Phi, psi and omega in degrees: 000120183317324182296343169303329185290324183212150176283147180284132177281164174292320179219158183216150178294318182217127180250135180243123182263115179107145184232032180272193190296321181304301184307311182293324174300312176305312179296320179291331183277328181291312179295320182294336182274328182210092188305327186287357178279347173313130174084354171256009173225155173229146178249141184241121181215131178306329183286331186081004177223163175291142172059030190282321179283328178293317180293326183292315183295317177298322182292309186300329185262358185046055174284121186287325184205169183284160169263353179267135169314164182290343180294328181274104187195166198287341181290136175299342175268114190287357178259353190301321179287323167307316179294315182302325185273005190299325181274355188230046192298334184286354174273000175253124189262150177287163358273346186239042187049058180277120194290132166310158182293317179291318172309304181304315180297313173300322178301306174314317172299321181293317178297315182303316182295312185292323177271004180053060185250004184303331185256026188264339185266118176269119192281093179196137172284124168280125178263333178209148176236109183251116171300134177246120182249129167237177191286340190272300175201170192274157167221168178231138166262114171274122173265121188260157179303326178290355185093352177280162175228150178227146176256128174235139177293318181220155187219138174243122171273111179227037188254023178088294171075009181279137173261127178310138180245122179253146177301158183304315188294348176297318187279000177266346181285127181304147177290151181131347177275152177297132191293341184273002183266355176222111188225144166290142186307330183294337182263002182274133168231106187298333191299335185259005195264129171258114182239002184310132178079355185269162173248122186242126170268123180247123174261125182129144184248015189259184187294334182292325175299318176304306170317304182302315180293318182292323183287322178291325180291323180297339176271357173100013181268152171265137188240134169249121186252109183244130170225145192289348174225176179292131180298126184233159181262148183195135180299314185230165177312312185225154181304143181298335174310336175292346186276347178218199190292335190311313177250338185289335183295322179288320177300303176305328182282348185279121182276342182281118185288326178288328171296320178302312182300321175306308184307314178304316180296312186299321181299314189277325172053041178071204181275152177214159178252148168287153180310315180300316177293320181293319173304318180289322179287329184289324181299313182291335174296313177308319187275002179078013183269349181220140166240126184273136167234097188259157186052051181212149184220147172286135177263314174206162177217145181224146176260121180249103175060293182216018178213153168279142165236139194229129176256143177245167179288357181257011186306327184286335182278306182210167190286333179060250187240007186299331180265002183264138179275120183246132188279325186210151177235124172248125180256110175262058193253022169071189180230157185250131176259116182225112175293336182285346177246002175289123190303329185267359178262348183313303187287324176294325173304305180302318182281321183230073176313137178217160184281141184237134174242104179058042182093341190258138181275153172269107187252170181275180187302335180266016181067030181262138178302149178300127169070021178200170188263049177238130189247152185248136164236168180085203183297332184289353178249019187289335182300338177269320189260338182104187183289348181264014180308326183280345190273170182297323173300327174292331178292330173294303182314312183292326176291327178298333179267322181287313187304315174305324183289338175270344183249346180243124181309324189287349177256013175295157194293334183288345177279002180296000000 
């Protein structure tokens, strides 16, 4: 257990919540800018290791490669992954050198080793962040699931913060069905499943749906893929123009936060599939292994002994799937970002009220919560950084904003 390596101090300069790619990116950029920060921060994650949830999700969905090109990765040197892959060129996939999953995992381990970050992650879930106010400066008390507490001068929340989203009809289903027969995509682990002869309904038109469909079909299942609009292809989550000033200059110039929120929604435009994934699924469709139900939504579902019966909102037009016996339902319906429901932000809200736009907090240029030394990474900082906030490219853009605030006294909150 990594915690055997060090004892938890009473207080720390910087606490980082989450040990995923955003946290890893922040830490490498921070140490590059200020070597003396080594030993002054701790990363908290229940797993006690870097990239645990990321690696689990990629393994569980058997995702062969990333959607982001090799330039987007946690090391400050943007060429580091390409250099690392020189002896493994067949693990960079077209069209833009998309890193294979194993290559990316090995590279991240190399980053952790080179930056000597093996012993920075403390194995504990942060359950509460309580602001402590005195006249001189604020501190935060982090309550851990282990029962321990640690005082931090500054905190970065880098744990994603999305709440898995299930369609409304799910809550209308009477209890009594086996819990493994209706799952959100983040609960599915393809690796342990025997699905031969089963019929599986997958809800959602994004890339996750595609990975689940391919994995289920490879295990002998028949797949029904239902999406509320036509499944469409897009190479990336958001147009590459959002990575630089091409689109961002208008975004940053927009003073209306609600207009910014709208720009983010339009840029991401819900779930999409990569051209390669959609080509693969259309081929499977021709082979009769998958049936698409597009512009269609479930209106209700009921569990009858050992199968689902499902009605869709198009039932008056055509029968759709209501006479088909369905073994499992998987909802690849994404997650919702809402700062007002984030368990770690409740006490921060009380102490430092801030404006929220459709679930997203308005943070300052350094991605700092109003009037205190708490910083946001990931999708919850999107109103400042734009539609790629959740992506690997967003992690770098966010580090460029947060690191100066952590290393320059002039950017401390009291200087506002």
